[in-house]
N, C-alpha and C positions, 0 to 999 in steps of 0.2 A: 501609560499604555504604549507599547511599541509593537510594530508589526511582527509577525512570526519570522519574517525574513531577517529583520534586525536582531531578533532574539537568537536565531540560529547562528548568525554571524558572531554574536557575543559569546554563545556557547561554544563555538569552534575556538575562538581565541582563548576562553578560559581553559579548554581542554589542552591547548598548546602551552600556554604560559603559566597557569596557576598550579600545575601538577596536583590536580584534585586526588584525594585519597580514595574516593569512590565515585568515578565518573558515571558508572551504571546507575547508582542511586540518584545522582543528580539528573540524569536522563528520565528516570522513572518519575521523579518529583515534578518534572516540568514538560513531559512529553506532549500533553495536550496543548499547552501554550505554544510549543515549538511546532506543532502540526495543524494549528487552526485554520490557516489558509488552504491546506491540502483538503481537509474535510469539507470546507465550504465549497471549494471547487467541485469536488465529487457530488455534493449535494445538489448543486446547480445542474451538473451534467446529467445526473440520474433523476432529476426532478423529484427528489425525496429529501425534504428538509428535516426529516426525522432520522436520517442516517446518523449513526453514532461513530465515534472513534473506534478503530479496529486496527488489527495488527498490520494490515496492508497500508493503511494511511501513516502509521507510525514508521512503517518501513520506508516509505517514500520520503519522509522528512529526514530520516537517518541517511538515506542515500544523498541528499542534497548536502547535509552536514559532512558526510564523508568525503564527498567530491571536493568540497572547500578544504577540508582537513588535509587530504592528499595533496592538493595543490600548495599548501603552506608547509606541511610537515613531511610529506613524502611517505607516510605510512597510513595504514587503515585504521578504522575504529576499533576492530577486534583486538588489535595489538595493546590498546589501553583499557580494555575491559568492557567495551560496549557490546551490545548484541550483535550477533552475526547477521549480515544483510542478505536479503533474497534479491539478487539482480538477475533473475531469469527472464525469459523473453515475454512472460505475461506482464501486462501493464496493470496498474491499479483499476483502470477501467473495466479491463477484461475480467479480472477477478470479481469486482463488484456486480458486473452484469450477470455473472455466473451465479452469484449468491442472491440476487434480488428479482429473478424472473417471476413472473406471475404463475403460480402452480396451476390454478384453475384454467387459465388460457392455454397452457401447455398440455394439459390432459385433453381439452377439447380439440386441440391441433392433432394430437396423437390419435384420438378416436376418429376424427374425420379422415385421417390420412393412413390409417392402419392397413387397409387393403393395398394402397400403393406401396407400402413398406414391404409387405408380403410378396407382391409381384416382382419388386426389385431383387429381394432375396432369392426367389425362385429362378430369376433370370441369371443372376450373376454368381450366385453361391451354391449352385447345384453340386451334389457329390457325385 
């Protein structure tokens, strides 16, 4: 067993040196092993140990790999056939919070504050 960080380092070196015929398939076959620390960190932060791997977690691992690849090779992962990364301003935490909110609590909050919302609408958005 090796840490995901060590596996990502090895993966990056393999991408550079070994000239893999299908780097994308190599990624698909091992993306969970390469992302285990990211999913664990998010599980702890979100206090949800049932959280599964998802595209945002895989994206985070690929960002780490690409940063190392760029520092060594000077090019991005897309140039060798790996998935395009999402490096927008949203962090993985923001995305996961957006997807894991408690719907019933949100409904209660809306119901409780509905009148305040209408007052604000009338005050600031009159036509």
